[in-house]
C-alpha positions in Angstrom: -20.9 -26.9 4.7 -20.9 -24.7 1.5 -20.2 -21.6 3.2 -17.3 -23.5 5.2 -15.8 -24.6 1.9 -16.1 -20.8 0.7 -14.4 -18.9 3.4 -11.2 -21.9 3.1 -11.6 -21.1 -0.8 -11.0 -17.5 0.0 -8.5 -17.9 2.4 -6.4 -20.1 0.6 -6.6 -18.0 -2.1 -5.7 -14.6 0.1 -2.7 -16.6 1.1 -1.6 -17.6 -2.2 -1.9 -13.8 -3.2 0.3 -12.7 0.1 2.7 -15.5 -1.0 3.0 -13.7 -4.1 3.0 -9.7 -3.4 6.0 -10.9 -0.6 8.0 -12.2 -3.4 6.7 -9.4 -5.9 8.0 -6.9 -3.0 11.6 -8.6 -2.4 12.2 -8.7 -6.0 11.7 -4.9 -6.1 14.2 -4.4 -3.5 12.2 -4.1 -0.6 13.0 -5.4 2.7 10.3 -7.7 4.6 9.5 -6.7 8.1 6.5 -8.1 9.3 3.7 -10.1 7.6 0.3 -10.7 9.2 1.0 -7.7 11.6 -2.5 -8.3 13.9 -3.7 -5.5 16.6 -6.9 -5.8 18.5 -7.9 -3.1 15.8 -6.4 -4.6 12.8 -4.2 -6.4 10.8 -1.6 -5.5 8.2 -0.8 -8.2 5.5 2.8 -7.0 4.8 4.9 -4.1 6.4 8.2 -3.7 4.4 11.0 -1.1 3.9 11.9 0.9 0.7 14.9 3.0 1.0 13.7 4.8 3.6 10.1 4.5 4.0 7.8 2.2 6.1 5.3 0.8 4.0 2.2 -1.0 5.1 0.5 -3.2 2.4 -2.9 -4.6 2.0 -3.2 -7.4 -0.7 -6.0 -7.9 -2.2 -6.8 -11.3 -4.6 -9.0 -11.7 -7.2 -9.8 -14.7 -9.6 -12.4 -12.5 -11.6 -13.6 -8.6 -11.5 -17.3 -10.2 -11.0 -17.0 -7.6 -7.9 -15.1 -4.9 -9.4 -11.7 -4.0 -8.5 -10.1 -5.2 -5.7 -8.9 -2.0 -3.8 -12.1 -1.0 -4.2 -13.1 -3.6 -1.4 -11.2 -1.6 0.7 -14.2 0.5 2.6 -13.4 3.1 5.0 -13.8 1.4 8.3 -10.7 -1.0 6.8 -8.8 2.2 6.3 -9.0 3.0 9.7 -8.2 -0.1 10.7 -4.9 -0.3 8.8 -4.0 3.2 10.0 -4.7 2.2 13.6 -2.9 -0.9 13.4 0.0 0.7 11.5 0.1 3.4 14.7 0.4 0.5 16.9 3.3 -0.7 14.9 5.3 2.4 15.0 4.6 2.8 19.0 6.2 -0.4 20.1 9.0 -0.4 17.5 9.8 3.1 18.6 9.7 4.4 15.2 8.5 8.2 15.7 10.4 9.9 12.9 10.3 7.6 10.0 8.5 8.1 6.5 5.5 5.9 6.0 3.0 5.2 3.3 0.5 3.1 2.5 0.3 0.5 -0.4 -2.4 -2.2 -2.2 -1.1 -4.6 -4.3 -4.5 -6.2 -6.3 -3.5 -9.8 -7.6 -5.3 -11.2 -9.8 -5.2 -15.1 -10.1 -6.6 -17.4 -13.1 -5.5 -20.2 -15.0 -3.3 -18.8 -17.3 -1.4 -15.8 -15.5 -0.7 -13.6 -12.8 -1.6 -10.1 -12.9 0.1 -7.7 -10.0 -0.9 -4.1 -9.7 1.1 -2.2 -7.3 -0.7 1.1 -6.2 1.7 3.3 -3.8 0.6 5.6 -1.5 -3.3 5.6 -1.2 -4.9 8.0 0.8 -5.6 6.1 4.6 -7.1 8.7 6.2 
């Protein structure tokens, strides 16, 4: 029972972080194209357009730093899944000649405030 509660609590925190990141990007002038785009090989939290670039965004939300920086939890395997899912998105939407980039948005949520760290153009390959 404890594991299920933890998983639901973690999912709730993740959803909250994705909503915060979504609003953050909109305020920065991004156009949101998709949220939680799923493919058999993975999922991308947010797909957005920033000027002439398609941006694939991974959102990582934490309450504290006990487990390190959120970006550190993106493993090589996770990067492969993001890359393959992005390629599938481009393929099904016939976006062959578009400029793309991969970003991470780290969200730190505490009772006092929320901190957002937007890391642009991470190395995904």
